[in-house]
C-alpha positions in Angstrom: 7.2 -22.0 6.8 4.1 -24.2 6.3 0.8 -22.8 5.0 -2.7 -24.1 4.8 -5.3 -23.8 2.1 -8.4 -22.3 3.6 -11.5 -24.4 3.1 -13.7 -21.7 1.6 -15.4 -21.8 -1.7 -13.7 -19.2 -4.0 -12.7 -19.0 -7.6 -9.0 -18.7 -6.5 -7.6 -20.4 -3.4 -6.6 -18.6 -0.2 -3.3 -19.8 1.2 -2.6 -18.8 4.8 0.7 -18.5 6.7 -1.2 -17.0 9.7 -0.3 -18.4 13.0 -3.9 -17.8 14.3 -7.4 -18.7 13.2 -9.4 -16.2 11.2 -12.6 -14.8 12.5 -15.8 -14.7 10.5 -15.1 -11.1 9.3 -11.6 -11.9 8.2 -12.8 -15.1 6.4 -15.5 -13.1 4.6 -13.0 -10.5 3.5 -10.6 -13.1 2.3 -13.4 -14.8 0.4 -14.5 -11.5 -1.2 -10.9 -10.7 -2.4 -10.3 -14.2 -3.7 -13.5 -13.8 -5.8 -12.3 -10.8 -7.7 -12.0 -11.6 -11.4 -8.4 -10.4 -11.8 -6.8 -12.3 -8.9 -3.9 -14.3 -10.3 -3.4 -17.8 -9.0 -4.2 -17.3 -5.2 -4.5 -14.9 -2.3 -1.8 -15.2 0.3 -2.3 -14.4 4.0 0.8 -13.5 6.0 1.3 -14.4 9.7 0.2 -10.9 10.9 -3.0 -10.8 8.8 -5.9 -8.9 10.3 -9.0 -6.9 9.3 -8.5 -3.9 6.9 -10.8 -2.0 4.6 -11.7 -3.9 1.5 -8.8 -6.3 1.9 -7.0 -7.9 4.8 -3.9 -6.1 6.2 -1.2 -8.6 5.7 -2.6 -10.1 2.5 -0.8 -10.4 -0.8 -3.0 -10.2 -3.8 -1.3 -10.8 -7.1 -3.4 -9.6 -10.0 -3.5 -10.0 -13.8 -4.3 -6.9 -15.9 -5.2 -4.9 -12.8 -3.4 -2.8 -10.1 -4.9 -2.3 -6.7 -2.7 0.0 -4.6 -4.7 -0.4 -1.5 -5.2 -4.2 -1.7 -3.3 -4.6 1.5 -6.2 -3.3 3.6 -5.3 0.4 3.3 -2.2 -0.2 5.3 0.4 0.4 2.6 -1.7 1.9 -0.1 -1.0 5.4 1.2 1.5 7.2 -0.8 0.9 5.1 -4.0 -0.3 6.4 -7.3 -1.0 4.6 -10.5 0.2 6.7 -13.5 -0.2 5.7 -17.1 2.9 6.4 -19.1 3.5 6.4 -22.9 6.3 3.8 -22.5 6.2 0.2 -23.6 8.2 -2.6 -22.0 11.1 -2.5 -24.6 11.8 1.1 -23.8 12.2 0.4 -20.1 14.1 -2.8 -20.3 17.2 -2.6 -18.1 16.2 0.8 -16.8 13.7 0.0 -14.0 16.3 -0.1 -11.2 17.6 3.4 -12.1 14.0 4.7 -12.4 13.2 3.4 -8.9 16.5 4.9 -7.5 15.6 8.3 -9.1 12.1 8.3 -7.7 13.5 7.4 -4.2 16.0 10.2 -4.5 13.3 12.7 -5.3 10.6 11.5 -2.8 11.6 11.1 0.9 10.9 7.5 2.1 11.2 5.6 5.3 11.8 7.9 8.3 13.0 10.8 6.0 11.1 13.9 5.4 11.3 17.0 3.2 14.0 19.5 4.3 11.7 22.5 4.0 8.0 23.0 4.0 6.7 23.7 0.5 4.6 26.9 0.2 1.6 24.9 -1.2 1.8 22.6 1.8 2.0 25.4 4.4 -1.1 27.0 2.7 -3.2 23.8 2.8 -6.5 24.6 4.5 -6.5 21.3 6.3 -3.9 22.5 8.8 -6.7 24.6 10.5 -8.2 21.3 11.8 -4.9 20.5 13.6 -6.0 22.6 16.6 -8.9 20.2 17.1 -6.7 17.1 17.4 -5.3 15.7 20.6 -2.5 17.9 22.1 0.0 15.1 21.6 -0.7 15.2 17.9 -0.9 19.0 17.7 2.7 19.3 18.7 3.7 17.2 15.6 2.2 19.7 13.1 5.7 20.9 11.9 6.8 17.3 11.4 3.6 16.5 9.5 4.1 19.5 7.3 7.6 18.3 6.4 6.3 14.8 5.7 3.5 16.0 3.3 4.7 14.9 -0.1 6.8 12.1 1.3 5.9 8.5 2.1 6.3 9.2 5.8 7.8 7.1 8.5 8.4 3.4 8.1 7.2 2.8 4.5 9.1 2.0 1.4 8.3 3.2 -2.0 6.2 0.6 -3.8 7.0 0.9 -7.5 4.8 -1.1 -9.7 5.2 -1.0 -13.4 2.4 -2.3 -15.6 3.4 -3.1 -19.2 0.9 -3.2 -22.0 
């Protein structure tokens, strides 16, 4: 699939596979992201790119010495957490696939959910606000309770390991 290099002045280039022109807001956001000091090589825009928060939804931002879980415009950043571990690369060599499988076995992903509602989830004060939501959403409270602590519907577990 062909791409074009956007003609904008940035420290790192912005390569676009989008099949539509970017508006001024999208161009400004792409320029801001491509100007971050830790962007590695370039910023890539996928065919479905559109406005997000802080970054474009449908953008791919490779970084050096930085992790930005929400760098896809807050579309996939939900459910992600950066956790510093005491491990060094040599200790994890050859084990990352199994670690990922173990995490996916412990945390429901995709359209899966928890089998039971955890007591701490059921006692969350935020559920009181459910009665103020649209009736179509209110009827999903039980499902929402079972999805708390999962990655919810449609998403895959993004496992990023940063080595020192």
